[in-house]
C-alpha positions as CSV (number, residue, x, y, z in Angstrom):
1,M,0.0,0.0,0.0
2,Y,1.3,3.4,-0.9
3,M,1.5,5.8,2.1
4,T,0.9,9.4,1.5
5,R,3.0,12.0,3.3
6,T,0.1,12.7,5.7
7,N,-0.2,9.0,6.5
8,Q,3.5,8.8,7.2
9,L,3.3,11.8,9.5
10,D,0.3,10.3,11.3
11,S,2.1,7.0,11.7
12,L,5.2,8.7,13.1
13,F,3.1,10.9,15.5
14,N,1.2,7.8,16.8
15,E,4.6,6.2,17.6
16,V,5.8,9.2,19.5
17,F,2.5,9.7,21.3
18,P,1.1,6.2,21.8
19,Y,-1.6,7.3,24.3
20,R,-3.6,8.5,21.4
21,E,-6.1,5.8,20.6
22,R,-8.1,8.0,18.3
23,P,-7.1,11.0,16.2
24,S,-7.4,13.8,18.7
25,V,-8.2,16.4,16.2
26,Q,-11.7,14.7,15.9
27,Y,-12.4,15.5,19.5
28,M,-10.5,18.6,20.4
29,H,-11.4,21.1,17.7
30,T,-9.1,24.1,18.2
31,D,-9.1,27.7,16.9
32,I,-6.0,29.8,17.5
33,K,-6.2,33.6,16.8
34,K,-3.8,36.4,17.3
35,V,-5.3,39.4,19.2
36,N,-2.9,42.3,19.8
37,E,0.2,40.7,21.4
38,N,-1.5,37.5,22.5
39,Y,-2.5,34.2,21.0
40,I,-5.9,33.0,22.1
41,M,-6.6,29.2,21.8
42,E,-10.2,28.0,22.0
43,I,-10.5,24.2,22.4
44,D,-13.9,22.6,22.2
45,L,-14.5,20.1,25.1
46,P,-18.2,19.6,25.2
47,G,-19.5,17.6,28.2
48,V,-16.2,17.6,30.0
49,S,-15.9,18.8,33.6
50,K,-13.3,21.4,34.5
51,E,-11.8,19.0,37.1
52,S,-11.0,16.4,34.4
53,I,-8.8,18.7,32.4
54,S,-5.1,19.0,33.0
55,I,-2.7,21.5,31.2
56,S,1.1,21.2,31.3
57,L,4.0,22.9,29.6
58,E,7.4,21.4,29.1
59,K,10.1,22.7,26.8
60,G,7.7,24.4,24.4
61,L,5.2,21.6,24.3
62,L,1.8,22.6,25.7
63,T,-0.2,19.4,26.5
64,I,-4.0,19.3,27.2
65,M,-5.2,16.1,28.7
66,V,-8.8,15.0,29.6
67,N,-9.5,12.1,31.8
68,E,-13.2,11.4,32.0
69,G,-13.2,8.4,34.3
70,N,-14.9,5.1,33.5
71,E,-18.5,4.8,34.7
72,D,-20.3,1.7,35.8
73,T,-23.1,2.6,33.3
74,E,-23.9,0.1,30.6
75,Y,-24.4,1.9,27.3
76,V,-26.3,0.6,24.3
77,L,-24.7,3.2,22.1
78,R,-21.8,5.5,23.0
79,E,-20.6,8.1,20.5
80,R,-19.3,10.8,22.8
81,V,-15.7,10.7,23.8
82,H,-14.8,9.1,27.1
83,G,-11.7,7.9,28.9
84,E,-8.3,9.6,28.5
85,Y,-7.4,11.6,25.5
86,G,-5.3,14.7,24.7
87,R,-3.6,16.9,22.3
88,R,-0.2,18.7,22.2
89,Y,0.7,22.0,20.7
90,R,4.1,23.5,20.0
91,V,4.6,26.9,21.6
92,S,7.5,29.2,22.3
93,K,10.2,27.5,24.4
94,D,10.5,30.8,26.3
95,L,7.0,30.5,27.7
96,V,6.6,29.5,31.4
97,E,3.4,28.3,33.1
98,E,2.8,31.8,34.6
99,D,2.5,33.2,31.1
100,I,-0.6,31.1,30.2
101,K,-4.0,32.1,31.5
102,A,-6.8,29.4,31.3
103,A,-10.5,29.6,31.5
104,F,-13.2,27.0,31.0
105,Q,-16.8,28.1,30.1
106,Q,-19.7,26.3,28.4
107,G,-17.5,23.5,27.1
108,V,-14.8,25.7,25.7
109,L,-11.2,25.8,27.2
110,T,-9.6,29.2,26.4
111,L,-5.9,29.7,26.8
112,T,-4.2,33.1,26.4
113,F,-0.5,33.6,26.2
114,P,1.9,36.1,24.7
115,V,2.9,35.9,21.0
116,E,6.5,36.7,21.8
117,K,7.9,36.7,25.3
118,K,10.5,39.3,26.0
119,V,13.4,37.3,27.5
120,E,16.0,39.2,29.3
121,R,19.4,37.8,28.1
122,K,22.1,37.9,30.7
123,T,25.7,38.4,29.7
124,I,28.6,36.5,31.2
125,T,31.7,38.5,31.9
126,I,35.0,37.0,31.2
127,E,37.4,37.2,34.1
């Protein structure tokens, strides 16, 4: 079977991030817009509780994870997402957790962070 470039990238991504059972883009639709000096990310998470969302930042990789625990309910049909799933976004390596503001309202997670962080470079004097 001939693999398209997209299939090759998807395959590689699935190897790097094996927790992804389903393509996350199906479940975490995201809009990113630039407003003044900030990026605003809006991520759709319908039916998710605020307590089940975790956000982390490490070396320029912003990770959004959702863990909607398993219920003892027996379903006849279940199309909505459940269990653990997530998505990762590449951001500036200069960002720190304090730069990111998060809000969750009506099933939409909104993250706001600066487009460009002013990093104070320190010089090292030679003795």
